[in-house]
C-alpha positions in Angstrom: 2.6 9.3 28.5 -0.9 10.8 28.8 -0.6 12.5 32.2 -0.3 16.2 32.1 -0.7 16.3 28.3 -3.2 18.4 26.0 -5.1 15.9 24.0 -7.4 16.7 21.2 -9.8 14.0 19.6 -11.6 14.9 16.5 -15.2 13.5 16.1 -14.9 13.4 20.0 -18.8 13.1 20.6 -18.9 9.8 18.4 -19.0 6.3 19.9 -15.3 5.9 20.0 -14.5 9.5 21.2 -16.9 9.2 24.2 -15.4 5.9 25.3 -11.8 7.3 24.8 -12.5 10.2 26.9 -14.0 8.3 29.6 -11.2 5.8 29.8 -8.7 8.8 29.7 -10.4 10.5 32.6 -10.6 7.2 34.6 -7.0 6.0 34.1 -4.9 9.0 33.4 -4.5 12.7 34.5 -4.5 14.6 31.3 -4.0 18.5 31.6 -6.8 19.2 29.1 -9.1 17.2 26.7 -10.4 19.1 23.4 -13.5 17.5 21.8 -13.4 18.9 18.3 -16.7 18.1 16.5 -19.5 19.5 14.5 -22.7 18.8 16.6 -23.2 21.3 19.4 -26.2 19.3 20.9 -23.9 16.2 21.3 -21.1 18.5 22.8 -23.8 20.1 25.2 -25.0 16.5 26.2 -21.5 15.3 26.7 -20.7 18.5 28.9 -23.7 17.8 31.1 -22.9 14.3 31.7 -19.1 15.1 32.6 -19.7 18.1 35.0 -17.3 16.8 37.5 -14.5 16.9 34.9 -15.4 20.4 33.3 -12.0 21.9 34.2 -10.4 19.4 32.0 -12.8 19.4 29.1 -12.9 22.0 26.3 -15.5 21.8 23.5 -14.6 23.2 20.1 -17.3 23.4 17.3 -15.4 22.8 14.1 -15.0 20.7 11.0 -11.8 18.9 9.9 -12.5 20.5 6.6 -11.8 23.9 8.0 -8.1 24.2 8.2 -7.9 27.6 9.9 -10.4 26.4 12.7 -8.2 23.2 13.2 -4.9 25.3 13.4 -6.5 27.5 16.2 -7.8 24.2 18.1 -4.4 22.7 17.9 -2.5 25.4 20.0 -0.4 23.8 22.7 -1.8 20.4 21.8 0.6 17.3 22.5 -1.5 14.4 21.1 -4.2 14.1 18.4 -6.6 11.2 18.0 -8.3 11.7 14.5 -11.5 9.9 14.8 -13.9 12.1 12.6 -15.0 10.5 9.3 -18.0 10.1 7.1 -18.3 6.3 7.7 -21.7 5.1 6.3 -21.1 3.2 3.1 -24.3 4.0 1.2 -24.1 7.7 2.2 -20.5 8.0 0.8 -21.7 6.0 -2.5 -24.5 8.6 -3.0 -22.4 11.8 -1.8 -18.9 10.7 -3.0 -17.0 14.0 -2.8 -18.5 14.9 0.5 -16.7 11.8 1.6 -13.4 12.7 -0.2 -13.7 16.3 1.6 -14.0 14.9 5.0 -11.9 11.8 4.9 -9.1 12.7 2.6 -8.8 16.6 2.6 -9.9 16.6 6.3 -6.9 14.3 7.0 -4.5 16.3 5.2 -5.7 19.3 7.0 -4.9 17.5 10.3 -1.4 16.6 9.2 -0.4 20.1 7.9 -1.8 21.6 11.0 -0.2 19.1 13.4 3.1 19.9 11.8 2.7 23.6 12.1 1.8 23.4 15.6 4.6 20.7 16.3 2.1 18.2 17.8 4.2 15.3 19.0 2.0 12.4 18.3 -1.1 11.9 15.9 -3.0 8.7 15.3 -5.7 8.3 12.8 -8.4 5.6 13.1 -8.7 3.5 9.9 -11.0 0.6 8.9 -10.8 -2.8 7.5 -12.5 -1.4 4.5 -9.3 0.5 3.7 -7.7 -2.8 2.8 -8.3 -3.6 -0.9 -11.3 -1.2 -0.9 -14.4 -1.9 -3.2 -16.5 1.1 -1.8 -15.8 4.8 -1.8 -15.5 4.9 2.0 -12.7 2.3 2.1 -11.0 4.0 -0.9 -11.1 7.5 1.0 -9.7 5.7 4.2 -7.0 4.0 2.3 -5.8 7.5 1.0 -6.0 8.8 4.5 -3.8 6.1 5.7 -1.3 6.6 3.0 -1.0 10.2 3.6 -0.7 9.8 7.3 2.2 7.4 6.9 3.8 9.6 4.2 3.6 12.7 6.5 6.5 11.2 8.5 8.7 11.8 5.3 8.1 15.4 5.0 7.6 16.7 8.4 11.1 18.3 8.3 12.9 18.9 11.5 9.8 18.7 13.6 9.4 16.1 16.1 5.8 15.1 14.9 5.0 11.3 14.5 2.2 10.1 12.6 0.7 6.6 12.8 -2.6 4.7 12.0 -4.7 2.3 13.8 -6.8 0.0 11.6 -9.5 -2.4 13.0 -12.9 -3.9 12.1 -16.4 -3.2 13.0 -16.9 -1.6 16.6 -19.5 -3.7 18.5 -22.6 -1.6 19.2 -21.4 1.6 17.7 -24.0 3.9 16.2 -25.7 2.7 13.3 -24.3 -0.8 13.5 -26.2 -4.1 12.9 -25.8 -4.5 16.9 -27.7 -1.2 17.6 -30.4 -2.3 15.3 -30.9 -5.7 17.1 -31.1 -3.9 20.3 -34.5 -2.5 19.3 -37.0 -5.0 20.5 -39.8 -3.7 18.2 -37.7 -4.7 15.2 -39.3 -8.0 13.8 -37.5 -8.2 10.5 -33.8 -7.6 9.5 -32.2 -7.7 6.1 -29.1 -10.0 5.7 -27.2 -9.4 2.3 -25.6 -12.9 2.1 -25.7 -15.9 4.7 -22.0 -16.3 4.2 -21.0 -12.8 5.4 -18.4 -12.5 8.0 -16.8 -9.5 9.7 -14.1 -8.7 12.2 -15.5 -7.1 15.4 -13.9 -5.2 18.4 -15.5 -3.7 21.4 -15.2 0.1 22.1 -13.1 -0.5 25.2 -10.8 -2.9 23.5 -10.3 -0.3 20.7 -9.6 2.3 22.9 -7.0 0.3 24.9 -5.4 -0.6 21.6 -5.1 3.0 20.6 -3.6 4.0 23.8 -1.1 1.2 23.5 -0.3 2.3 20.1 0.4 5.8 21.3 2.9 4.5 23.7 4.7 2.2 21.1 4.6 4.5 17.9 7.8 5.7 16.4 5.9 7.2 13.2 5.0 5.5 10.1 3.2 2.3 11.4 -0.2 1.0 10.8 -1.3 -1.0 14.0 -3.6 -3.9 13.5 -5.0 -5.9 16.3 -5.5 -9.7 16.3 -9.2 -10.2 16.4 -11.8 -12.9 16.2 -14.2 -13.0 13.3 -18.0 -13.1 13.6 -20.5 -14.8 11.0 -23.2 -12.2 10.7 -25.9 -14.9 10.7 -24.5 -16.0 14.1 -24.6 -12.5 15.4 -28.2 -12.1 14.3 -29.4 -15.4 15.9 -27.4 -15.1 19.0 -28.8 -11.7 20.0 -32.2 -12.1 18.5 -33.1 -15.7 17.9 -36.8 -14.4 17.4 -36.4 -12.1 14.5 -37.1 -12.7 10.8 -34.0 -12.8 8.6 -34.5 -11.7 4.9 -31.6 -12.3 2.3 -31.5 -9.1 0.5 -28.3 -9.5 -1.7 -25.0 -7.6 -1.8 -25.4 -4.0 -1.9 -23.2 -1.9 -4.1 -19.6 -1.5 -2.4 -20.2 -4.3 -0.1 -18.0 -7.4 0.5 -18.9 -10.7 1.8 -15.6 -10.8 3.8 -13.5 -8.0 5.0 -9.7 -8.1 5.4 -7.4 -6.0 7.8 -4.1 -6.9 5.8 -4.1 -7.5 2.1 -1.6 -9.9 0.5 0.1 -6.9 -1.1 0.8 -5.4 2.4 2.1 -8.5 3.7 5.6 -8.0 2.5 5.9 -5.1 4.9 3.9 -6.7 7.8 5.4 -7.9 11.1 3.8 -10.2 13.7 3.6 -9.6 17.5 1.6 -11.5 20.1 -1.5 -9.5 20.0 -1.1 -7.4 16.9 0.4 -6.9 13.4 2.2 -3.7 12.4 2.4 -2.8 8.7 5.6 -0.7 8.3 6.9 1.8 5.7 10.3 0.3 4.6 11.2 3.9 3.6 11.3 4.7 7.1 13.4 2.0 8.3 17.0 0.8 7.6 17.6 -2.8 6.7 19.3 -3.9 9.8 16.0 -3.1 11.9 13.8 -4.9 9.3 15.9 -8.0 9.5 15.5 -8.2 13.3 11.5 -8.1 13.1 9.5 -11.3 12.7 7.9 -11.4 9.2 5.0 -13.2 8.3 4.5 -15.7 5.4 4.4 -14.7 1.8 1.1 -13.7 0.4 -0.6 -13.6 3.8 -3.9 -12.1 3.9 -5.8 -11.2 7.1 -9.3 -11.7 6.1 -12.3 -12.3 8.3 -13.2 -15.7 6.6 -9.7 -17.2 6.7 -9.0 -16.0 10.2 -9.7 -19.3 11.8 -11.0 -17.8 14.9 -14.7 -17.3 15.2 -16.8 -16.0 18.1 -19.3 -18.6 19.2 -23.1 -17.6 19.4 -22.7 -17.9 23.2 -19.6 -15.7 23.2 -21.4 -13.1 21.1 -24.4 -13.1 23.4 -22.1 -12.6 26.4 -20.4 -9.7 24.9 -23.8 -8.2 23.8 -25.1 -8.5 27.5 -21.9 -7.0 28.9 -21.9 -4.1 26.4 -25.7 -3.6 26.4 -25.5 -0.2 28.3 -22.9 1.1 26.0 -24.7 0.2 22.6 -25.8 3.3 20.7 
């Protein structure tokens, strides 16, 4: 599926993008990988670390807000992974329309350019914060999810397919609590609430899940992996038992628990061995829907009701195995 294909990844110099490219080059034989991002320094550093693959890599300075530049970058592209976004919750709350321009208008630019250039498959990366959002970042990702799924309705006669992958916090990504805990000079960390839980996924697992979604997608799906939850207090104490924890209170736009699937989405959600898929019933006939395994009514896939938690030993083992990849 990925061999001899031209693949473009937006936000390609971020944590996910770099891991995706690394696995792509290790396991497949793509014709060309286009790294589309705004940071020329990170592009330069990435190119220097991948000199042996320079014939396959192309670096495009560009912003998803810039539709003309996107259209040019998508020439002859077969697959798009849309990973670019403004993700920091406090920054989005303080700069709301900047988040709207990147996360919503940028997503729509991807869709329109992909249809115009007849890109075969496009997957957007989403977040658990898009489910029943309480902050602006989550709200923008919910809108992005909606317009990506709806794109399958108005693509016309083109062969384009649009789907979404939604998962939880990425273990050790830039700016995450795990990357803070890696700093041995840090003596105090704020915890907003002792009850706080989150879904976590490693970078490699996230990349593999996206690759599997690419192979299975028909267009119109939101793919959700089955993940274990983490108690944030356990996360802190397993990695840094020496650190002092200060309870600071819930920040604006923050939840105590996150959910990957809301109860209102459960009516269109179907369960598989290692994932759930939220389907748009407008894109499927009733015969197909009846063959799928539905989940119970009012099901909610929440980090506190998941029933599967990582122990402190499991968290520590993941941290040790991922230590070199933590930003």
